[in-house]
C-alpha positions, 0 to 999 in steps of 0.5 A: 443519493444518486447525485452522491454516487454519481459524483463519488462512484462506488468503483472509486473505492476499490483497487483491483488485481487480476491474472494475466499479462493483458488487461481483462475486459471486466477490469477495463470496464471497471476502470471506465466506471471510475475504479480507483486503481490497479495493483500489478504483480509479477504474474502480470508481466514478463519484461519491463517493456511488457509492464510499460505496455500494460500500464499504458493499457490501464490508463487508456481504459480509465475514465481519468487519473488512476492509481497503478500500484506495485510492490517494490520494497527492495531486497529478495522479497516483494521486489522486481526482478532484473532488469530493474535494479536489485537493491539491498533489503530494508534490513540491510539498509536499516543496519547501515543506518544511513537515511540519506542512502535510503532516500537515494535508493527510494528516489531511484526506485521511484524513477524506475517505477515512473518510467514503466507507468507505475505511480504508487509503490506499496512501500515502505514497510514500517512493521518492526522486526521484534520477533526473529521468527516473524513471517512478516518482517523477515528481511523486509523490516528496517529493524526493531528500533522504532526511531531507526525505522521511523527515520528510514521510513520517512526518508524512503517516502521523501525519496519516492516523492522525488522520484515521481511516485506516491509512497504507502506506509504499511502495515498500520498499526504494525505487525509487531511481534506477530507470529502468524502470516495474515495471508493464512490467518489472523495474527494477534498483537498481545501487547498493551495500548501503551506499548503500541503507542511507545513502540509500534506507532512511532514509525507511522507518526514519522511517516505522517509528519513526512507527508505520507499520501497513503497508509495501508492497514494491517490484518491483525487483531489488537485486543488492547484496542479492539477485541472484536475486529482486526485493524483493517475492519476496526473503526476504533483503530482506523478512524479513532486512532489513525484519523482522529488521534494521529491526524492522518489526512491522506488515503487509507488503503485496506490491505488485500481483503482476499487474505486468509486473515479476512476470508476465514471470517467474512466474504470479500463483499462483507469485508469491503463494507466493514472496512469502509465503515471503519474508515478505509478510503479504498479496499484492495481486492487483488486475489480474484477479480470475480470478487469485485462486482459483488463487493461493489454491489454490497457497498452500493446497498450500504450507501443507499441504506444509510449503513455507510455515512453519506457525510463520510462517503463524501469526505472520503471521495474528496480525499480520493479525488485530491490524490488522483488529481496529484498524480503526474502524467506518465507520458512516453518515457525511455526505459533507459533508467531501469537498471542504469549504471548510476543505480547499479553503482549505488546498489553495489556500493551500499551492498559492499558497505553492508558486507563490511559490517 
């Protein structure tokens, strides 16, 4: 048991967020003990230079390669402010229907993120915009057509790879026509299993075929598949559907377990055990850094007691190590690519095309 946890430490199963523009000592200590990664938010930096300094601080504290993730979807939601290039939204890009343009945008996004030391973009979002009142898919979705979203998402993933960062297809298996924001409460998908496969899963199947290295879960209940547990905590969905039926071999990231959809039902520590038991490789805890230590303790007990399969723990550990080993070295880079003339020109030309639709 000790050898198993020494080789695949529990901290490796978490990706953490924190407050402030400098690395807290507690997070630095977790990084030294193998924390898989850190999620960066707008609250963590005030300039591109500050972001680059923070990511360098994170890498210096880590015991080895570390995921440094950030939301850069483009548009007005979940995107970075100037001087980063201001891109058209996914909805606008979807309306243009030009997958080559999407790939170029994603490559430029990847280049800008890599310049400041980020190696993981929590994008593309593959949820379909099936409900005009949806609080999740407004502006952020490529559209309602499964084949269109599939093409756009796959192109975005390819572009990020060429830009030097990992992509993350989200939120599996899709929020569909959900009317509730999972940050507040648990959405429910009322469609059938047949509808899910014919419609909502199409973009994710394309993402897997395109080599998506990571997929993020959705905090949503799908009674047709699992009436008891939301997707992020459902073994039927994460292991049975995503791993076994759809053949995904990359990392499964459980979306932030600090969202209301989860915390109204379980403590973050309980949720961490549940999502890893369901098949997630890494649990995100980004709201409150104080939740991380109790969650690590709970997962450690679950491994030691056999609640979590030792065989699956090792298999998951190997997946994590493989992805971490694939990360490109950040090194020292000029920030000149951020908001550069070529990127601005691309963004402006696409915006002009959309305005003419």
